[in-house]
C-alpha positions in Angstrom: -8.0 -16.3 -123.1 -5.0 -16.2 -120.7 -1.7 -17.5 -122.2 -0.6 -20.9 -121.0 1.9 -20.6 -118.2 4.8 -22.9 -117.9 7.4 -23.9 -115.3 10.5 -25.1 -117.1 13.0 -27.6 -115.7 16.3 -28.6 -117.4 19.9 -28.9 -116.2 21.2 -27.0 -119.2 20.9 -23.3 -118.9 21.4 -22.7 -122.6 18.6 -25.2 -123.5 16.3 -23.5 -121.0 17.0 -20.1 -122.6 16.3 -21.5 -126.1 13.0 -23.2 -125.1 11.9 -20.1 -123.2 12.3 -18.0 -126.3 10.6 -20.5 -128.5 7.6 -20.9 -126.1 7.4 -17.1 -125.8 7.2 -16.8 -129.6 4.4 -19.4 -129.6 2.3 -17.6 -127.1 3.3 -19.3 -123.8 4.6 -17.6 -120.7 7.5 -19.2 -118.7 6.8 -18.2 -115.2 9.6 -20.0 -113.5 12.6 -22.1 -114.4 14.9 -24.4 -112.5 17.8 -26.8 -113.0 16.3 -29.6 -110.9 12.8 -30.8 -110.3 13.2 -30.6 -106.5 13.8 -26.8 -106.8 10.1 -26.5 -107.7 9.0 -28.2 -104.4 9.7 -25.0 -102.5 6.8 -22.7 -103.2 6.6 -19.1 -102.1 3.5 -17.4 -100.8 1.3 -15.8 -103.5 3.0 -17.7 -106.2 0.9 -18.4 -109.3 0.3 -22.0 -110.1 1.3 -22.8 -113.7 -0.7 -24.7 -116.3 2.2 -26.9 -117.2 5.5 -28.2 -115.8 7.8 -29.0 -118.6 10.8 -31.1 -117.3 13.5 -33.5 -118.4 14.0 -36.8 -116.7 17.4 -36.9 -115.0 18.7 -40.4 -115.7 21.3 -40.0 -113.0 18.8 -38.9 -110.4 17.5 -42.0 -108.5 15.0 -39.7 -106.6 13.3 -38.5 -109.7 10.1 -40.6 -109.1 9.8 -39.3 -105.6 10.4 -35.7 -106.7 7.8 -36.1 -109.5 5.2 -37.6 -107.1 5.9 -34.8 -104.6 5.4 -32.2 -107.4 2.1 -33.9 -108.2 1.0 -33.6 -104.6 2.0 -30.0 -104.4 0.4 -29.0 -107.7 -2.5 -31.5 -108.1 -4.1 -29.6 -111.0 -0.9 -28.9 -113.0 -0.2 -30.8 -116.2 3.3 -32.5 -116.1 5.1 -33.1 -119.4 8.4 -34.8 -119.9 10.7 -33.2 -122.6 13.7 -35.4 -123.0 16.2 -36.6 -125.5 15.8 -40.4 -125.2 12.9 -42.7 -125.8 13.9 -45.1 -123.0 11.5 -47.8 -121.8 12.7 -47.3 -118.2 12.2 -43.5 -118.4 8.8 -43.9 -120.0 7.8 -46.5 -117.3 8.8 -44.1 -114.6 6.9 -41.2 -116.2 3.7 -43.3 -116.8 3.8 -44.7 -113.2 4.1 -41.2 -111.9 1.0 -40.0 -113.9 2.6 -37.6 -116.3 0.3 -36.0 -118.9 2.8 -36.1 -121.8 6.2 -37.5 -122.9 7.9 -35.7 -125.7 11.3 -35.9 -127.4 13.6 -32.9 -127.7 13.8 -33.3 -131.5 10.1 -32.3 -131.7 9.3 -29.3 -133.9 8.2 -26.1 -132.3 4.7 -26.3 -133.8 4.3 -29.9 -132.6 5.5 -28.9 -129.1 3.0 -26.0 -129.1 0.1 -28.3 -130.2 1.1 -31.0 -127.7 1.1 -28.6 -124.8 -2.2 -27.2 -125.8 -3.7 -30.7 -125.9 -2.3 -31.5 -122.5 -3.9 -28.3 -121.1 -7.2 -29.4 -122.6 -6.9 -32.7 -120.6 -5.4 -35.1 -123.2 -2.5 -37.4 -122.8 0.3 -36.8 -125.4 2.9 -39.5 -126.0 5.3 -40.4 -128.8 3.9 -42.2 -131.8 6.2 -45.2 -131.2 5.5 -45.3 -127.5 4.0 -48.8 -127.5 7.0 -50.3 -129.3 9.4 -48.7 -126.9 7.5 -49.6 -123.7 6.8 -53.0 -125.0 10.4 -53.8 -125.7 12.4 -56.5 -124.0 11.0 -58.9 -121.4 7.6 -57.0 -121.0 6.6 -57.6 -124.6 4.6 -60.8 -124.1 3.0 -59.5 -121.0 1.7 -56.4 -122.8 0.5 -58.5 -125.7 -1.5 -60.7 -123.4 -2.9 -57.5 -121.7 -4.0 -56.0 -125.0 -5.6 -59.2 -126.1 -7.4 -59.5 -122.8 -8.9 -56.1 -123.2 -9.9 -56.6 -126.8 -11.3 -60.1 -126.0 -14.0 -58.4 -123.9 -15.3 -56.5 -127.0 -17.7 -57.9 -129.4 -16.8 -58.1 -133.1 -19.0 -55.1 -133.8 -17.4 -53.0 -131.0 -14.0 -53.8 -132.5 -15.2 -52.6 -135.9 -16.5 -49.4 -134.3 -13.2 -48.8 -132.6 -11.4 -49.3 -135.9 -13.5 -46.7 -137.6 -13.0 -44.3 -134.7 -9.3 -44.5 -135.4 -10.0 -43.4 -138.9 -11.6 -40.2 -137.6 -15.2 -41.1 -138.7 -18.3 -39.7 -137.0 -21.0 -41.9 -135.4 -23.2 -41.3 -138.4 -20.4 -42.2 -140.9 -19.6 -45.3 -138.9 -23.3 -46.3 -139.1 -23.2 -45.9 -142.9 -20.1 -48.0 -143.1 -21.5 -50.8 -141.0 -25.1 -50.4 -142.2 -26.5 -49.8 -138.7 -28.2 -46.8 -137.2 -26.4 -44.0 -135.5 -28.2 -44.9 -132.2 -26.7 -48.4 -132.5 -23.2 -47.0 -133.0 -23.7 -45.0 -129.8 -24.6 -48.1 -127.9 -21.5 -49.9 -129.1 -19.4 -46.8 -128.4 -20.7 -46.8 -124.8 -19.7 -50.4 -124.4 -16.2 -49.6 -125.7 -15.7 -46.7 -123.3 -16.8 -48.8 -120.3 -14.5 -51.8 -121.2 -11.4 -49.7 -121.6 -12.4 -47.3 -118.8 -12.3 -43.9 -120.6 -14.9 -41.1 -120.8 -15.3 -40.2 -124.5 -14.4 -41.1 -128.1 -11.3 -38.9 -128.1 -9.8 -40.8 -125.1 -10.7 -44.1 -126.7 -8.6 -43.3 -129.7 -5.7 -42.0 -127.6 -6.0 -45.3 -125.5 -5.7 -47.4 -128.6 -2.8 -45.4 -130.0 -0.9 -45.2 -126.8 -1.3 -48.8 -125.9 -0.2 -50.0 -129.3 -3.6 -51.5 -130.3 -4.3 -49.3 -133.3 -2.1 -51.3 -135.6 -3.7 -54.6 -134.6 -7.2 -53.5 -135.6 -7.0 -54.5 -139.3 -10.3 -54.7 -141.2 -10.0 -58.5 -141.7 -9.4 -59.2 -138.1 -12.1 -56.8 -136.8 -14.7 -58.4 -139.0 -13.6 -62.0 -138.3 -13.1 -62.1 -134.6 -13.8 -60.2 -131.4 -10.1 -60.7 -130.4 -7.5 -59.9 -133.1 -4.9 -62.6 -133.5 -2.1 -60.4 -134.7 1.0 -60.7 -132.5 2.5 -57.5 -133.7 2.1 -54.3 -131.7 2.2 -51.1 -133.6 1.0 -47.5 -133.3 -0.7 -45.8 -136.2 -1.4 -42.1 -136.4 -4.5 -41.9 -138.6 -5.7 -38.6 -140.0 -9.3 -37.3 -140.1 -11.1 -38.4 -143.3 -13.3 -36.1 -145.3 -16.9 -37.2 -145.0 -18.4 -35.4 -147.9 -22.2 -35.4 -148.1 -22.6 -36.9 -144.6 -23.8 -35.5 -141.3 -27.2 -34.0 -142.3 -28.8 -33.0 -139.1 -31.0 -35.6 -137.4 -33.3 -32.9 -136.2 -34.1 -29.5 -137.7 -33.2 -27.7 -134.5 -29.6 -28.9 -134.4 -27.0 -26.8 -136.0 -24.9 -28.6 -138.5 -21.2 -27.8 -138.1 -18.4 -28.4 -140.5 -15.0 -28.9 -138.8 -11.8 -28.2 -140.7 -8.7 -29.2 -138.7 -5.6 -31.1 -139.7 -4.4 -32.4 -136.3 -6.2 -35.6 -135.4 -6.4 -35.1 -131.7 -7.3 -31.4 -131.9 -10.0 -32.3 -134.5 -11.4 -35.0 -132.2 -11.5 -32.7 -129.2 -13.4 -30.0 -131.2 -15.8 -32.7 -132.6 -16.5 -34.0 -129.1 -17.0 -30.4 -127.9 -19.4 -29.6 -130.7 -21.4 -32.8 -130.0 -21.6 -32.0 -126.3 -23.2 -28.7 -127.3 -25.9 -30.7 -129.1 -24.8 -29.8 -132.6 -24.4 -32.1 -135.6 -20.8 -32.7 -136.8 -19.8 -32.9 -140.5 -16.2 -33.8 -141.2 -13.6 -33.2 -140.1 -11.5 -32.3 -143.1 -7.7 -32.0 -142.9 -6.7 -30.6 -146.2 -7.8 -27.7 -148.5 -9.1 -30.1 -151.1 -11.2 -32.0 -148.4 -12.5 -28.7 -147.1 -13.6 -27.5 -150.5 -15.3 -30.9 -151.2 -17.2 -30.6 -147.9 -18.2 -27.0 -148.6 -19.5 -27.8 -152.0 -21.3 -31.1 -151.3 -22.6 -30.9 -147.7 -25.6 -29.4 -146.1 -24.5 -27.4 -143.0 -25.1 -24.2 -141.1 -21.7 -23.0 -139.9 -18.0 -23.9 -140.3 -15.1 -24.0 -137.8 -11.9 -23.4 -139.7 -8.3 -24.0 -138.8 -6.2 -21.5 -140.7 -3.1 -23.6 -141.4 -3.6 -27.1 -142.7 -1.3 -29.9 -143.8 1.8 -29.1 -145.9 1.5 -25.4 -145.2 -1.9 -25.0 -146.9 -4.1 -22.1 -145.9 -7.9 -22.3 -145.7 -8.5 -18.9 -147.4 -9.0 -20.2 -151.0 -12.0 -22.3 -149.8 -13.7 -19.4 -148.0 -15.2 -18.0 -151.3 -17.4 -21.1 -151.4 -18.8 -20.3 -148.0 -19.4 -16.7 -149.0 -21.3 -17.7 -152.1 -23.5 -20.1 -150.0 -23.9 -17.4 -147.3 -22.6 -19.8 -144.6 -21.0 -18.2 -141.5 -17.7 -19.4 -140.2 -15.3 -19.1 -137.3 -11.5 -19.2 -137.5 -9.5 -21.2 -134.9 -5.8 -20.6 -134.6 -3.1 -20.8 -131.9 -2.2 -17.2 -132.7 -5.6 -15.6 -132.3 -6.4 -12.6 -134.5 -2.7 -12.1 -135.1 -2.7 -15.3 -137.1 -5.2 -14.2 -139.6 -4.6 -12.6 -143.0 -5.2 -8.9 -142.9 -8.4 -9.1 -144.9 -10.0 -11.2 -142.1 -8.6 -9.2 -139.2 -12.1 -8.3 -137.8 -13.6 -11.8 -138.4 -14.6 -13.9 -135.4 -11.6 -16.0 -134.3 -10.9 -18.3 -131.3 -7.4 -18.8 -130.0 -6.4 -22.3 -129.3 -7.0 -23.8 -126.7 -10.5 -22.6 -126.1 -13.3 -23.7 -123.8 -16.7 -25.2 -124.7 -18.4 -22.0 -123.6 -16.2 -19.8 -125.8 -16.9 -22.0 -128.8 -20.6 -22.0 -128.2 -20.7 -18.2 -127.8 -18.7 -17.7 -131.0 -20.9 -20.0 -133.0 -24.1 -18.4 -131.8 -22.7 -14.9 -132.6 -21.7 -15.7 -136.2 -25.0 -17.5 -136.8 -27.0 -14.7 -135.4 -25.2 -12.1 -137.5 -25.9 -14.0 -140.7 
């Protein structure tokens, strides 16, 4: 897979140099850099179009919205990410109105920046965890509360419950088990949710709830009692995928049962959606070594997709012996490709993040066929 190419815009030369080195070490390629966004509006013949434009918002530049819109017109398929030092409601409002794909703060870790840019390239929106609180501040707070409630009031009580469980990282089958309804019924409710909030899939539904500050209002009591939660507080939660040990047995014998081990929520949900789109059954995801071991020991599955580095610096390697004993094939996924694997696994199948659905399907088929 080709490395992600970046155009970098920031007024500070020293900052650009530092970011360029960090991105290079993380597997990105900075194709072009500039001090001002308008400098990118002049495009030379034969110039490669980047995957991402990473730019600061110049608070002193009143023409920033126009420049951003012009950049979007010139590069319609490019992902635009703001990397700035201030979580300002005005700045966020400008960025959102101009259709940016991400809004990040400069105190972000290198690993979080890498993951965020990869998610943006995959088509996701990446925003700060406290975006809703910031954007909702001041005089717009009541208007946003009314807007959130208006959207939620269109959902049935059951749809609100399903959305709450989606935020916990549960699969359709696991949600059905929690609510004592069939997986097919869960899919019907999910379809209704997607239509009402105008998104295409479960991953986007979760991002919508998190970005719009609705996640925190979906408490179990409210969801069960009413179709429109009455909490006046707006908060953003960042749930982690839960381990669903013993769940996810394939509904049909022809469907591959796939365990997913990935600690980043949005990445895990993207992989889960990709696996489902391929017609496979999903088990998990697990986000820690302990959760992975539990899934490996208690679940019935055919193949595993394994992130290498998990929460708190844990590595997946200690759990692999369980897979070997059960003779279950597995695929590594890592942002560093084969270079990110321990030497003993240097020749094992590995996908470099981000990867396409076709690449994932081919890799899974190959390891299963070799078993």
